[in-house]
C-alpha positions in Angstrom: -20.6 76.0 -53.2 -23.3 74.9 -50.9 -22.7 72.7 -47.9 -24.7 69.9 -49.4 -22.5 69.8 -52.6 -19.4 70.1 -50.5 -20.4 67.1 -48.3 -21.2 65.0 -51.4 -17.7 65.9 -52.8 -16.1 64.8 -49.5 -18.0 61.6 -49.5 -17.2 60.8 -53.1 -13.4 61.4 -52.6 -13.5 59.3 -49.4 -15.4 56.5 -51.2 -13.0 56.4 -54.2 -9.9 56.1 -52.0 -11.6 53.6 -49.7 -12.6 51.4 -52.6 -9.0 51.6 -54.0 -7.5 50.6 -50.7 -10.1 47.9 -50.1 -9.5 46.4 -53.6 -5.8 46.2 -53.0 -6.4 44.6 -49.6 -8.6 41.9 -51.2 -5.8 41.4 -53.8 -3.4 40.7 -51.0 -5.7 38.1 -49.5 -6.5 36.4 -52.8 -2.8 36.3 -53.8 -2.0 34.7 -50.5 -4.7 32.1 -50.8 -3.7 31.3 -54.4 -0.1 31.0 -53.5 -0.8 28.6 -50.7 -2.8 26.4 -53.0 -0.2 26.5 -55.8 2.7 25.9 -53.4 1.0 22.9 -51.9 0.6 21.5 -55.4 4.3 22.1 -56.2 5.3 20.4 -52.9 3.0 17.4 -53.5 4.3 17.0 -57.1 7.9 17.2 -55.9 7.3 14.6 -53.1 5.4 12.3 -55.4 7.8 12.5 -58.3 9.4 9.1 -57.6 6.0 7.4 -57.5 5.2 8.4 -61.1 6.3 5.8 -63.6 7.7 7.1 -66.9 10.7 7.7 -69.1 12.0 10.8 -67.5 14.7 11.5 -64.9 13.2 12.1 -61.5 16.0 14.4 -60.5 15.5 16.6 -63.6 11.8 16.7 -63.0 12.2 17.7 -59.3 14.8 20.3 -60.3 12.2 21.8 -62.7 9.4 21.7 -60.1 11.5 23.3 -57.4 12.7 26.0 -59.7 9.1 26.8 -60.7 8.1 26.7 -57.1 10.8 29.2 -56.2 10.0 31.5 -59.0 6.3 31.4 -58.2 6.9 32.2 -54.6 9.2 35.0 -55.4 6.8 36.6 -57.8 4.0 36.3 -55.3 6.1 37.9 -52.6 6.9 40.8 -54.9 3.2 41.2 -55.9 2.2 41.4 -52.2 4.9 44.0 -51.6 3.6 46.0 -54.6 0.0 45.8 -53.3 1.1 46.9 -49.8 3.0 49.8 -51.4 -0.1 50.8 -53.4 -2.2 50.8 -50.2 0.4 53.0 -48.5 0.6 55.4 -51.4 -3.2 55.7 -51.6 -3.4 56.4 -47.9 -0.6 59.0 -48.1 -2.2 60.6 -51.1 -5.5 60.7 -49.4 -4.1 62.1 -46.2 -1.9 64.7 -47.9 -4.5 66.0 -50.3 -7.9 65.5 -48.8 -7.9 64.5 -45.1 -7.5 68.0 -43.8 -10.5 69.3 -45.7 -12.7 66.4 -44.7 -14.5 65.8 -41.4 -13.1 63.4 -38.9 -15.7 60.8 -39.8 -14.1 60.3 -43.2 -10.5 59.7 -42.1 -10.2 56.7 -39.8 -11.3 53.9 -42.2 -8.7 54.9 -44.8 -5.9 56.2 -42.8 -5.9 53.9 -39.8 -5.9 50.2 -39.6 -6.4 47.7 -36.7 -3.4 45.9 -35.4 -5.1 42.6 -36.2 -5.5 43.6 -39.8 -1.8 44.8 -40.0 -0.8 41.5 -38.4 -2.7 39.6 -41.2 -0.6 41.6 -43.8 2.5 40.6 -41.9 1.4 37.0 -41.8 0.8 37.2 -45.6 4.4 38.3 -46.1 5.8 35.7 -43.7 3.9 33.0 -45.6 5.5 34.1 -48.9 8.9 34.2 -47.3 8.4 30.7 -45.9 7.5 29.4 -49.4 10.6 31.1 -50.9 12.6 29.2 -48.2 10.9 25.9 -49.0 11.4 26.4 -52.7 15.1 27.2 -52.1 15.4 24.1 -49.9 13.8 21.8 -52.5 16.0 23.4 -55.2 19.0 22.6 -53.1 17.9 19.0 -52.6 17.2 18.6 -56.3 20.7 19.8 -57.2 22.4 17.3 -54.9 
């Protein structure tokens, strides 16, 4: 195998793993943004439930909204954990199988990550946990 073919192979492997990790990273960001928007909608509906005129029980409607909010926040938290696990698995798979045969220039982007970037992932998890807490609080208020 010539050096040129070997370098193309290294670059292709690197690009495949980099794209997988980047795609999961974008999923984490989009899930967080979507969750924030959805949760704001749930909170607004819960708070405005008394303002809406109609033939329904406000308490039952609020109970339904808060249960939906809690379920949505819980699923979002689980999906973010799943995406972070997929990123970690892809990094480990890349490192275990390919990093030692590749040059140093193909390793840092996939294996490493800046502290700021890791902090943004932690903030994403904290955001989901806060929304689970808010959903639990509204569920508690709706039941009493």
